[in-house]
All heavy atoms as an XYZ file, in Angstrom:
896
protein
N      64.883     98.919     90.356
C      66.031     99.723     90.695
C      65.638    101.189     90.645
O      64.893    101.624     89.772
C      67.154     99.425     89.704
C      68.309    100.354     89.832
S      69.712     99.957     88.802
C      69.021     99.657     87.215
N      66.148    101.934     91.597
C      65.774    103.341     91.679
C      66.557    104.167     90.664
O      67.655    103.807     90.240
C      66.030    103.865     93.092
O      67.414    103.993     93.316
N      65.968    105.287     90.309
C      66.582    106.203     89.368
C      67.865    106.795     89.955
O      68.871    106.929     89.254
C      65.576    107.307     89.022
C      66.064    108.175     87.899
O      66.794    107.725     87.022
N      65.672    109.434     87.925
N      67.843    107.147     91.236
C      69.018    107.730     91.887
C      70.164    106.720     91.953
O      71.325    107.072     91.746
C      68.661    108.228     93.286
N      69.834    105.464     92.223
C      70.858    104.427     92.268
C      71.482    104.227     90.889
O      72.702    104.050     90.769
C      70.274    103.114     92.792
C      71.253    101.959     92.954
C      72.373    102.327     93.922
C      70.527    100.719     93.432
N      70.659    104.286     89.857
C      71.181    104.168     88.488
C      72.129    105.329     88.185
O      73.187    105.128     87.590
C      70.025    104.139     87.477
C      70.481    103.993     86.039
C      71.231    102.697     85.776
O      70.961    101.671     86.381
N      72.197    102.760     84.879
N      71.771    106.528     88.594
C      72.650    107.690     88.382
C      73.964    107.523     89.142
O      75.027    107.887     88.638
C      71.958    108.976     88.820
C      70.877    109.429     87.884
C      70.252    110.726     88.348
C      69.147    111.144     87.414
N      68.500    112.397     87.837
N      73.895    106.955     90.333
C      75.098    106.724     91.131
C      76.010    105.716     90.436
O      77.229    105.916     90.357
C      74.701    106.236     92.532
C      75.807    106.199     93.578
C      76.340    107.598     93.858
C      75.288    105.580     94.862
N      75.433    104.648     89.916
C      76.212    103.652     89.172
C      76.873    104.284     87.949
O      78.046    104.048     87.672
C      75.310    102.515     88.693
C      75.074    101.456     89.689
C      74.429    100.255     89.000
N      73.790     99.436     89.990
C      72.516     99.111     90.008
N      71.716     99.528     89.051
N      72.030     98.353     90.963
N      76.098    105.059     87.206
C      76.622    105.703     86.003
C      77.744    106.681     86.359
O      78.726    106.794     85.618
C      75.508    106.427     85.255
C      74.532    105.484     84.586
C      73.302    106.181     84.047
O      73.183    107.428     84.195
O      72.437    105.482     83.478
N      77.607    107.368     87.482
C      78.651    108.297     87.908
C      79.948    107.553     88.209
O      81.033    107.975     87.784
C      78.196    109.089     89.141
C      79.240    110.029     89.657
C      79.506    111.222     89.009
C      79.977    109.714     90.785
C      80.483    112.080     89.467
C      80.954    110.569     91.260
C      81.207    111.760     90.607
N      79.856    106.428     88.911
C      81.053    105.651     89.237
C      81.687    105.106     87.954
O      82.917    105.136     87.803
C      80.732    104.525     90.242
C      81.916    103.594     90.422
C      80.315    105.111     91.579
N      80.883    104.661     87.010
C      81.408    104.183     85.731
C      82.097    105.321     84.972
O      83.154    105.129     84.360
C      80.292    103.586     84.880
C      79.774    102.259     85.394
C      78.528    101.784     84.660
O      78.124    102.433     83.661
O      77.953    100.765     85.083
N      81.500    106.511     85.016
C      82.078    107.688     84.359
C      83.435    108.041     84.972
O      84.407    108.282     84.255
C      81.100    108.860     84.479
C      81.675    110.193     84.101
C      81.905    110.519     82.765
C      81.992    111.142     85.070
C      82.432    111.750     82.407
C      82.519    112.368     84.717
C      82.739    112.671     83.384
O      83.257    113.885     83.047
N      83.518    108.035     86.292
C      84.776    108.337     86.970
C      85.826    107.280     86.642
O      86.995    107.597     86.408
C      84.563    108.468     88.498
C      85.889    108.554     89.234
C      83.701    109.676     88.823
N      85.406    106.024     86.594
C      86.327    104.943     86.252
C      86.887    105.140     84.840
O      88.092    104.987     84.600
C      85.620    103.593     86.360
C      86.525    102.404     86.153
C      85.812    101.085     86.407
O      84.579    101.015     86.231
O      86.498    100.131     86.790
N      86.015    105.522     83.909
C      86.446    105.769     82.530
C      87.408    106.952     82.480
O      88.449    106.891     81.816
C      85.221    106.043     81.650
C      85.552    106.306     80.210
C      84.310    106.615     79.400
C      84.699    107.014     77.996
N      83.610    107.619     77.264
N      87.079    108.022     83.186
C      87.969    109.191     83.235
C      89.337    108.827     83.795
O      90.367    109.270     83.283
C      87.359    110.282     84.124
C      86.388    111.260     83.532
C      85.936    112.248     84.601
C      86.992    112.003     82.369
N      89.338    108.041     84.854
C      90.594    107.656     85.498
C      91.455    106.815     84.562
O      92.676    106.977     84.522
C      90.323    106.905     86.797
N      90.833    105.919     83.818
C      91.589    105.082     82.883
C      92.163    105.903     81.738
O      93.252    105.628     81.255
C      90.703    103.966     82.336
C      90.434    102.868     83.329
C      89.545    101.793     82.749
C      89.254    100.727     83.799
N      88.343     99.705     83.290
N      91.425    106.907     81.289
C      91.864    107.732     80.170
C      92.888    108.783     80.585
O      93.626    109.289     79.754
C      90.659    108.414     79.515
C      89.746    107.458     78.796
C      88.493    108.120     78.259
O      88.270    109.321     78.545
O      87.724    107.435     77.563
N      92.914    109.115     81.855
C      93.823    110.147     82.345
C      95.236    109.579     82.484
O      95.469    108.652     83.253
C      93.338    110.670     83.700
O      94.272    111.575     84.235
N      96.159    110.157     81.740
C      97.534    109.655     81.735
C      98.228    109.884     83.075
O      99.017    109.050     83.517
C      98.319    110.360     80.630
C      99.718    109.851     80.458
C     100.434    110.544     79.314
O      99.779    111.202     78.486
O     101.659    110.423     79.266
N      97.923    110.992     83.723
C      98.635    111.362     84.946
C      97.774    111.308     86.199
O      98.179    111.800     87.238
C      99.233    112.750     84.805
C     100.134    112.878     83.616
N     101.277    112.131     83.468
C     100.037    113.640     82.493
C     101.865    112.443     82.327
N     101.132    113.343     81.715
N      96.594    110.724     86.118
C      95.739    110.605     87.299
C      95.012    111.901     87.618
O      94.895    112.792     86.783
N      94.531    111.995     88.860
C      93.749    113.157     89.302
C      94.465    113.867     90.437
O      95.027    113.232     91.317
C      92.376    112.733     89.821
C      91.483    112.071     88.803
C      90.537    111.164     89.211
C      91.568    112.360     87.461
C      89.690    110.545     88.308
C      90.740    111.751     86.541
C      89.786    110.846     86.964
N      94.379    115.173     90.413
C      94.929    115.965     91.514
C      94.036    115.791     92.745
O      92.868    115.404     92.626
C      94.976    117.441     91.119
O      93.660    117.960     91.019
N      94.569    116.094     93.928
C      93.732    116.011     95.132
C      92.487    116.903     95.052
O      91.426    116.545     95.547
C      94.677    116.470     96.244
C      96.040    116.130     95.749
C      95.972    116.348     94.250
N      92.628    118.043     94.379
C      91.476    118.945     94.218
C      90.376    118.278     93.387
O      89.203    118.323     93.746
C      91.933    120.244     93.550
C      90.848    121.265     93.385
C      91.376    122.541     92.759
C      90.265    123.548     92.560
N      90.759    124.774     91.936
N      90.777    117.633     92.292
C      89.788    116.966     91.432
C      89.138    115.790     92.160
O      87.931    115.581     92.044
C      90.441    116.489     90.142
C      89.457    115.812     89.204
C      89.932    115.816     87.789
C      88.895    115.137     86.923
N      88.372    116.019     85.910
N      89.924    115.008     92.904
C      89.333    113.888     93.635
C      88.365    114.401     94.695
O      87.335    113.774     94.936
C      90.394    112.984     94.286
O      91.198    113.735     95.164
C      91.245    112.297     93.243
N      88.681    115.539     95.301
C      87.764    116.128     96.282
C      86.434    116.518     95.651
O      85.369    116.281     96.225
N      86.502    117.091     94.467
C      85.275    117.484     93.748
C      84.460    116.246     93.376
O      83.233    116.224     93.545
C      85.636    118.311     92.494
C      86.209    119.671     92.905
C      84.431    118.489     91.582
C      86.847    120.451     91.775
N      85.145    115.210     92.886
C      84.438    113.986     92.510
C      83.814    113.298     93.722
O      82.697    112.781     93.643
C      85.384    113.031     91.783
C      85.836    113.492     90.395
C      86.963    112.621     89.870
C      84.668    113.520     89.431
N      84.513    113.315     94.854
C      83.941    112.735     96.079
C      82.713    113.521     96.536
O      81.720    112.932     96.977
C      84.980    112.710     97.201
C      86.031    111.656     97.025
C      87.012    111.649     98.197
N      88.255    111.009     97.882
C      88.473    109.704     97.868
N      87.492    108.891     98.167
N      89.647    109.215     97.564
N      82.762    114.838     96.400
C      81.607    115.670     96.785
C      80.410    115.379     95.882
O      79.277    115.265     96.366
C      81.985    117.145     96.724
N      80.664    115.235     94.581
C      79.580    114.896     93.644
C      78.979    113.533     93.979
O      77.761    113.351     93.931
C      80.082    114.911     92.202
C      80.412    116.316     91.710
O      79.989    117.292     92.358
O      81.106    116.419     90.682
N      79.853    112.571     94.311
C      79.373    111.244     94.692
C      78.504    111.337     95.942
O      77.451    110.702     96.030
C      80.561    110.298     94.935
C      80.133    108.919     95.359
C      79.802    107.962     94.417
C      80.041    108.583     96.699
C      79.390    106.692     94.804
C      79.640    107.319     97.093
C      79.308    106.366     96.137
N      78.934    112.131     96.906
C      78.177    112.269     98.159
C      76.790    112.843     97.901
O      75.809    112.398     98.505
C      78.957    113.149     99.154
O      80.235    112.538     99.396
C      78.217    113.298    100.460
N      76.688    113.812     96.998
C      75.379    114.384     96.654
C      74.449    113.301     96.092
O      73.287    113.200     96.490
C      75.537    115.515     95.640
C      76.164    116.759     96.194
C      76.367    117.778     95.083
C      77.227    118.922     95.524
N      77.543    119.839     94.417
N      74.991    112.517     95.158
C      74.176    111.442     94.572
C      73.832    110.379     95.607
O      72.729    109.839     95.609
C      74.912    110.813     93.386
C      75.046    111.691     92.148
C      75.992    111.052     91.142
C      73.683    111.933     91.520
N      74.778    110.085     96.478
C      74.550    109.091     97.528
C      73.416    109.532     98.463
O      72.576    108.722     98.868
C      75.845    108.887     98.317
C      75.758    107.857     99.413
C      77.119    107.757    100.100
C      77.006    107.044    101.415
N      78.268    107.022    102.152
N      73.372    110.820     98.772
C      72.294    111.334     99.622
C      70.932    111.186     98.940
O      69.929    110.889     99.608
C      72.569    112.788    100.001
C      73.736    113.005    100.963
C      74.018    114.491    101.125
C      73.465    112.350    102.308
N      70.896    111.382     97.615
C      69.641    111.173     96.888
C      69.210    109.709     96.951
O      68.023    109.406     97.130
C      69.795    111.601     95.425
C      69.908    113.093     95.151
C      70.226    113.336     93.688
C      68.620    113.797     95.541
N      70.166    108.806     96.814
C      69.866    107.372     96.899
C      69.346    107.029     98.289
O      68.354    106.294     98.432
C      71.117    106.526     96.563
C      70.886    105.055     96.870
C      71.499    106.708     95.105
N      69.997    107.552     99.322
C      69.554    107.277    100.691
C      68.172    107.853    100.960
O      67.367    107.237    101.661
C      70.580    107.813    101.680
C      71.868    107.002    101.676
C      72.956    107.607    102.538
O      72.792    108.735    103.056
O      74.002    106.948    102.680
N      67.865    109.013    100.376
C      66.528    109.594    100.540
C      65.473    108.682     99.904
O      64.414    108.449    100.487
C      66.479    110.985     99.924
N      65.785    108.165     98.714
C      64.860    107.228     98.074
C      64.727    105.950     98.895
O      63.642    105.395     99.012
C      65.339    106.863     96.662
C      64.926    107.825     95.609
C      65.199    107.309     94.208
O      65.522    106.115     94.038
O      65.075    108.117     93.272
N      65.836    105.505     99.456
C      65.831    104.291    100.274
C      64.860    104.451    101.447
O      64.064    103.564    101.725
C      67.244    104.000    100.785
C      67.293    103.015    101.911
N      67.075    101.666    101.727
C      67.518    103.184    103.239
C      67.174    101.050    102.893
N      67.452    101.949    103.824
N      64.940    105.570    102.124
C      64.072    105.785    103.286
C      62.623    106.032    102.875
O      61.708    105.665    103.591
C      64.594    106.933    104.141
C      65.879    106.583    104.834
C      67.043    107.285    104.571
C      65.950    105.508    105.718
C      68.234    106.938    105.195
C      67.132    105.157    106.337
C      68.270    105.879    106.073
O      69.446    105.526    106.681
N      62.433    106.620    101.708
C      61.073    106.901    101.263
C      60.364    105.638    100.779
O      59.204    105.407    101.101
C      61.092    107.942    100.145
C      59.712    108.432     99.786
C      59.689    109.597     98.851
N      60.951    109.777     98.141
C      61.120    110.630     97.161
N      60.121    111.385     96.775
N      62.269    110.750     96.547
N      61.057    104.796    100.023
C      60.423    103.626     99.425
C      60.784    102.317    100.109
O      60.215    101.280     99.794
C      60.759    103.531     97.930
C      60.311    104.722     97.147
C      61.233    105.531     96.504
C      58.969    105.059     97.064
C      60.825    106.635     95.783
C      58.547    106.162     96.345
C      59.480    106.966     95.697
N      61.761    102.334    100.987
C      62.117    101.139    101.733
C      62.891    100.102    100.941
O      62.895     98.932    101.295
N      63.536    100.509     99.844
C      64.356     99.567     99.078
C      65.624     99.246     99.858
O      66.219    100.117    100.484
C      64.750    100.157     97.719
C      63.588    100.476     96.850
N      63.663    101.410     95.845
C      62.313    100.014     96.814
C      62.513    101.496     95.236
N      61.665    100.660     95.810
N      66.054     98.008     99.795
C      67.281     97.603    100.478
C      68.455     97.747     99.510
O      68.859     96.789     98.860
C      67.173     96.164    100.988
C      68.360     95.802    101.843
O      69.107     96.669    102.297
N      68.552     94.516    102.056
N      68.973     98.950     99.421
C      70.045     99.231     98.453
C      71.340     99.654     99.143
O      72.319     99.942     98.465
C      69.597    100.320     97.459
C      69.123    101.557     98.210
C      68.545     99.795     96.525
C      68.727    102.705     97.338
N      71.365     99.663    100.442
C      72.542    100.105    101.181
C      73.789     99.274    100.838
O      74.857     99.850    100.629
C      72.268    100.128    102.705
C      71.129    101.106    103.021
C      73.520    100.491    103.479
C      71.373    102.536    102.555
N      73.716     97.928    100.734
C      74.927     97.171    100.369
C      75.502     97.597     99.012
O      76.708     97.685     98.848
C      74.469     95.721    100.342
C      73.277     95.684    101.236
C      72.621     97.020    101.075
N      74.635     97.873     98.054
C      75.124     98.297     96.738
C      75.744     99.688     96.804
O      76.763     99.945     96.157
C      73.999     98.288     95.708
C      74.534     98.638     94.345
C      73.685     98.136     93.210
O      72.640     97.512     93.449
O      74.098     98.374     92.073
N      75.193    100.568     97.606
C      75.762    101.908     97.781
C      77.153    101.797     98.418
O      78.096    102.471     97.989
C      74.836    102.809     98.624
C      75.518    104.130     98.961
C      73.525    103.054     97.893
N      77.280    100.923     99.394
C      78.590    100.724    100.037
C      79.592    100.150     99.040
O      80.760    100.543     99.033
C      78.454     99.802    101.247
C      77.746    100.452    102.411
C      77.518     99.509    103.580
O      77.879     98.309    103.473
O      76.975     99.962    104.589
N      79.135     99.229     98.193
C      80.006     98.670     97.166
C      80.482     99.770     96.215
O      81.673     99.852     95.880
C      79.280     97.571     96.378
C      80.006     97.141     95.145
C      81.117     96.313     95.234
C      79.593     97.579     93.892
C      81.806     95.922     94.087
C      80.273     97.194     92.748
C      81.377     96.367     92.847
N      79.556    100.627     95.775
C      79.921    101.714     94.868
C      80.866    102.712     95.547
O      81.798    103.219     94.919
C      78.664    102.421     94.358
C      77.789    101.603     93.405
C      76.475    102.310     93.135
C      78.531    101.313     92.115
N      80.640    102.954     96.839
C      81.522    103.845     97.597
C      82.938    103.274     97.640
O      83.913    103.985     97.398
C      80.995    104.029     99.026
C      81.911    104.833     99.931
C      81.792    106.317     99.707
O      80.695    106.842     99.750
N      82.905    106.977     99.479
N      83.058    101.984     97.931
C      84.368    101.338     97.980
C      85.054    101.336     96.614
O      86.266    101.552     96.521
C      84.248     99.913     98.515
C      83.844     99.888     99.974
O      84.060    100.840    100.715
N      83.251     98.788    100.393
N      84.270    101.101     95.576
C      84.819    101.100     94.220
C      85.329    102.494     93.854
O      86.439    102.636     93.323
C      83.744    100.647     93.224
C      84.233    100.519     91.806
C      83.148     99.952     90.903
C      83.653     99.831     89.479
N      82.637     99.266     88.580
N      84.545    103.522     94.151
C      84.966    104.889     93.866
C      86.221    105.245     94.658
O      87.152    105.846     94.113
C      83.845    105.884     94.191
C      84.207    107.337     93.892
C      84.098    107.609     92.404
C      83.330    108.282     94.676
N      86.265    104.875     95.920
C      87.447    105.155     96.740
C      88.694    104.521     96.138
O      89.757    105.150     96.084
C      87.247    104.664     98.176
C      86.272    105.521     98.960
O      86.001    106.665     98.543
O      85.769    105.037     99.990
N      88.581    103.294     95.679
C      89.727    102.600     95.071
C      90.165    103.299     93.788
O      91.361    103.497     93.557
C      89.373    101.147     94.794
N      89.218    103.683     92.962
C      89.521    104.362     91.698
C      90.231    105.686     91.973
O      91.269    105.993     91.368
C      88.230    104.603     90.876
C      87.646    103.284     90.385
C      88.494    105.544     89.710
C      86.213    103.405     89.870
N      89.680    106.474     92.887
C      90.253    107.791     93.165
C      91.605    107.695     93.859
O      92.500    108.502     93.583
C      89.276    108.633     93.993
C      87.978    109.016     93.285
C      87.093    109.852     94.199
C      88.255    109.757     91.987
N      91.773    106.718     94.723
C      93.065    106.542     95.397
C      94.147    106.200     94.380
O      95.251    106.759     94.423
C      92.963    105.445     96.472
O      91.983    105.839     97.442
C      94.291    105.222     97.164
N      93.835    105.308     93.450
C      94.800    104.924     92.427
C      95.119    106.106     91.516
O      96.283    106.362     91.189
C      94.249    103.743     91.625
C      95.244    103.102     90.678
C      95.265    103.736     89.304
O      94.243    104.318     88.902
O      96.301    103.659     88.638
N      94.098    106.862     91.128
C      94.308    108.016     90.245
C      95.114    109.106     90.944
O      95.979    109.733     90.333
C      92.959    108.568     89.776
N      94.861    109.310     92.213
C      95.613    110.316     92.961
C      97.062    109.872     93.153
O      97.980    110.691     93.107
C      94.948    110.573     94.317
C      95.385    111.861     94.949
C      94.528    112.261     96.136
O      93.355    111.867     96.216
O      95.062    112.984     96.989
N      97.291    108.584     93.314
C      98.657    108.059     93.432
C      99.433    108.284     92.137
O     100.602    108.674     92.170
C      98.637    106.567     93.755
O      98.086    106.337     95.012
N      98.779    108.044     91.003
C      99.436    108.293     89.719
C      99.784    109.763     89.563
O     100.833    110.123     89.029
C      98.553    107.841     88.549
C      98.603    106.354     88.323
C      97.929    105.941     87.034
N      96.495    106.179     87.112
C      95.765    106.737     86.162
N      96.297    107.121     85.032
N      94.480    106.906     86.305
N      98.913    110.646     90.041
C      99.179    112.080     89.980
C     100.402    112.428     90.826
O     101.262    113.216     90.397
C      97.959    112.870     90.474
C      98.182    114.361     90.500
C      98.070    115.106     89.339
C      98.516    115.000     91.674
C      98.284    116.476     89.357
C      98.731    116.369     91.705
C      98.612    117.106     90.541
N     100.500    111.852     92.010
C     101.641    112.131     92.890
C     102.947    111.627     92.270
O     103.978    112.293     92.383
C     101.425    111.496     94.267
C     100.297    112.146     95.070
C     100.511    113.622     95.340
O     101.665    114.041     95.567
O      99.515    114.367     95.324
N     102.908    110.476     91.608
C     104.102    109.960     90.928
C     104.505    110.908     89.804
O     105.684    111.249     89.647
C     103.862    108.530     90.389
C     104.953    108.099     89.431
C     103.729    107.543     91.538
N     103.531    111.351     89.025
C     103.814    112.289     87.930
C     104.389    113.597     88.474
O     105.351    114.132     87.920
C     102.532    112.553     87.128
C     102.694    113.578     86.061
N     103.473    113.377     84.949
C     102.197    114.843     85.951
C     103.441    114.463     84.190
N     102.677    115.359     84.781
N     103.835    114.086     89.545
C     104.317    115.323     90.168
C     105.762    115.150     90.646
O     106.596    116.037     90.449
C     103.394    115.672     91.349
C     103.675    116.977     92.012
C     102.599    117.239     93.055
C     103.115    118.092     94.162
N     102.150    118.239     95.241
N     106.074    114.007     91.235
C     107.444    113.738     91.694
C     108.403    113.649     90.513
O     109.548    114.116     90.610
C     107.477    112.459     92.515
N     107.962    113.066     89.406
C     108.810    112.985     88.211
C     109.144    114.372     87.683
O     110.279    114.644     87.291
C     108.124    112.163     87.122
C     108.064    110.686     87.396
C     107.216    109.920     86.394
O     106.476    110.560     85.603
O     107.289    108.684     86.405
N     108.167    115.261     87.687
C     108.395    116.635     87.225
C     109.379    117.344     88.155
O     110.310    118.006     87.697
C     107.070    117.409     87.129
C     106.235    116.864     85.975
C     107.322    118.897     86.943
C     104.840    117.422     85.900
N     109.175    117.197     89.462
C     110.080    117.827     90.414
C     111.500    117.292     90.260
O     112.469    118.050     90.344
C     109.576    117.618     91.834
C     108.325    118.408     92.137
C     107.685    118.052     93.463
O     108.186    117.142     94.155
O     106.677    118.680     93.808
N     111.635    116.003     90.008
C     112.949    115.388     89.816
C     113.603    115.939     88.554
O     114.801    116.238     88.547
C     112.797    113.873     89.742
S     114.366    113.002     89.583
N     112.821    116.083     87.511
C     113.343    116.624     86.258
C     113.871    118.040     86.464
O     114.949    118.397     85.995
C     112.235    116.599     85.198
C     112.729    116.770     83.790
C     111.620    116.599     82.758
N     110.869    115.362     82.949
C     109.550    115.273     82.828
N     108.831    116.323     82.517
N     108.934    114.121     83.025
N     113.114    118.858     87.184
C     113.555    120.230     87.447
C     114.813    120.247     88.313
O     115.702    121.075     88.125
C     112.447    121.043     88.113
C     111.494    121.593     87.107
C     110.233    121.149     86.829
C     111.740    122.672     86.208
N     109.690    121.885     85.815
C     110.594    122.835     85.412
C     112.826    123.509     85.991
C     110.487    123.806     84.425
C     112.719    124.486     85.002
C     111.562    124.625     84.240
N     114.890    119.335     89.256
C     116.077    119.253     90.097
C     117.305    118.879     89.271
O     118.386    119.439     89.474
C     115.848    118.229     91.221
C     116.935    118.124     92.275
C     117.151    119.458     92.961
C     116.564    117.066     93.299
N     117.135    117.970     88.315
C     118.241    117.603     87.419
C     118.686    118.814     86.599
O     119.880    119.058     86.435
C     117.821    116.467     86.486
C     117.724    115.121     87.139
C     117.286    114.080     86.118
C     117.070    112.732     86.754
N     116.562    111.754     85.782
N     117.732    119.572     86.070
C     118.074    120.761     85.290
C     118.821    121.780     86.149
O     119.793    122.378     85.721
C     116.825    121.414     84.694
C     116.136    120.602     83.642
C     114.758    120.641     83.494
C     116.845    119.791     82.757
C     114.112    119.897     82.520
C     116.216    119.039     81.787
C     114.851    119.109     81.671
O     114.213    118.368     80.705
N     118.346    121.972     87.372
C     118.976    122.922     88.281
C     120.401    122.493     88.614
O     121.317    123.314     88.594
C     118.144    123.056     89.561
C     118.644    124.061     90.588
C     118.674    125.464     90.002
C     117.760    124.027     91.818
N     120.606    121.212     88.893
C     121.956    120.700     89.183
C     122.869    120.882     87.973
O     124.030    121.287     88.127
C     121.896    119.232     89.593
S     121.235    118.975     91.235
N     122.354    120.580     86.788
C     123.155    120.748     85.575
C     123.510    122.212     85.371
O     124.648    122.544     85.000
C     122.402    120.205     84.368
N     122.570    123.097     85.638
C     122.815    124.531     85.495
C     123.864    125.002     86.495
O     124.792    125.728     86.136
C     121.506    125.302     85.688
C     121.571    126.815     85.499
C     121.959    127.144     84.060
C     120.232    127.434     85.835
N     123.741    124.561     87.736
C     124.721    124.956     88.754
C     126.098    124.384     88.450
O     127.112    125.071     88.571
C     124.250    124.507     90.139
C     123.056    125.252     90.711
C     122.610    124.609     92.011
C     123.376    126.718     90.928
N     126.132    123.132     88.053
C     127.401    122.495     87.722
C     128.022    123.169     86.505
O     129.209    123.475     86.495
C     127.193    120.997     87.463
C     128.441    120.187     87.167
C     129.398    120.252     88.359
C     128.077    118.752     86.873
N     127.213    123.413     85.491
C     127.701    124.085     84.279
C     128.192    125.487     84.584
O     129.246    125.915     84.110
N     127.459    126.219     85.410
C     127.868    127.571     85.792
C     129.141    127.555     86.604
O     130.017    128.413     86.444
N     129.294    126.572     87.478
C     130.507    126.455     88.286
C     131.721    126.157     87.428
O     132.793    126.738     87.615
N     131.567    125.271     86.464
C     132.674    124.944     85.564
C     133.030    126.128     84.685
O     134.211    126.409     84.441
C     132.328    123.728     84.705
C     132.252    122.391     85.432
C     131.788    121.299     84.472
C     133.574    122.020     86.056
N     132.023    126.845     84.225
C     132.268    128.022     83.399
C     132.998    129.095     84.199
O     133.944    129.713     83.711
C     130.942    128.552     82.850
C     131.040    129.745     81.904
C     131.854    129.361     80.660
C     129.652    130.201     81.495
N     132.593    129.275     85.441
C     133.263    130.255     86.304
C     134.720    129.879     86.558
O     135.609    130.744     86.538
N     134.959    128.600     86.781
C     136.327    128.135     87.008
C     137.174    128.336     85.743
O     138.322    128.776     85.835
C     136.322    126.646     87.401
C     137.683    126.006     87.649
C     138.387    126.685     88.830
C     137.527    124.524     87.913
N     136.605    128.051     84.586
C     137.317    128.224     83.317
C     137.655    129.688     83.095
O     138.775    130.029     82.692
C     136.457    127.663     82.179
C     137.083    127.702     80.789
C     138.330    126.831     80.751
C     136.081    127.228     79.763
N     136.726    130.588     83.365
C     136.963    132.021     83.196
C     138.051    132.489     84.164
O     138.941    133.258     83.802
C     135.653    132.824     83.388
C     134.719    132.551     82.211
C     135.933    134.312     83.514
C     133.337    133.118     82.387
N     137.997    131.984     85.383
C     139.011    132.371     86.379
C     140.402    131.883     85.961
O     141.389    132.602     86.111
C     138.624    131.785     87.744
C     139.527    132.225     88.865
C     139.018    131.699     90.183
C     139.941    132.215     91.286
N     139.498    131.792     92.586
N     140.482    130.646     85.451
C     141.765    130.107     85.019
C     142.321    130.828     83.803
O     143.545    131.020     83.684
C     141.661    128.608     84.742
C     141.452    127.704     85.969
C     141.234    126.276     85.510
C     142.637    127.782     86.922
N     141.456    131.205     82.878
C     141.903    131.871     81.656
C     142.129    133.361     81.881
O     142.858    133.995     81.136
C     140.893    131.659     80.519
C     140.768    130.229     80.029
C     139.672    130.144     78.991
C     142.077    129.711     79.462
N     141.484    133.908     82.881
C     141.545    135.358     83.078
C     142.648    135.831     83.887
O     143.790    135.884     83.886
């Protein structure tokens, strides 16, 4: 097994561990950075493949698919978390507007 392929495997395992530990997933910016890092390692593996003639392309494709699945799931969790925050703020805003409207009506009635 090539050294570059081992690094690629370890990188995918590292990302998988990060994704599992992350409560809210990954932002699109973070997934973009992780995909770029994966691509750099993948290019090193492909360079070794062409230099030494190892048949490692199926394993690289497997790791690519695994990383894509991990990052897609983590990014989905981030989007859900982001929507929950936006919903929470919308609830606060509605309560503030409703509370302000009732207070204004009370002041008008008493005044």
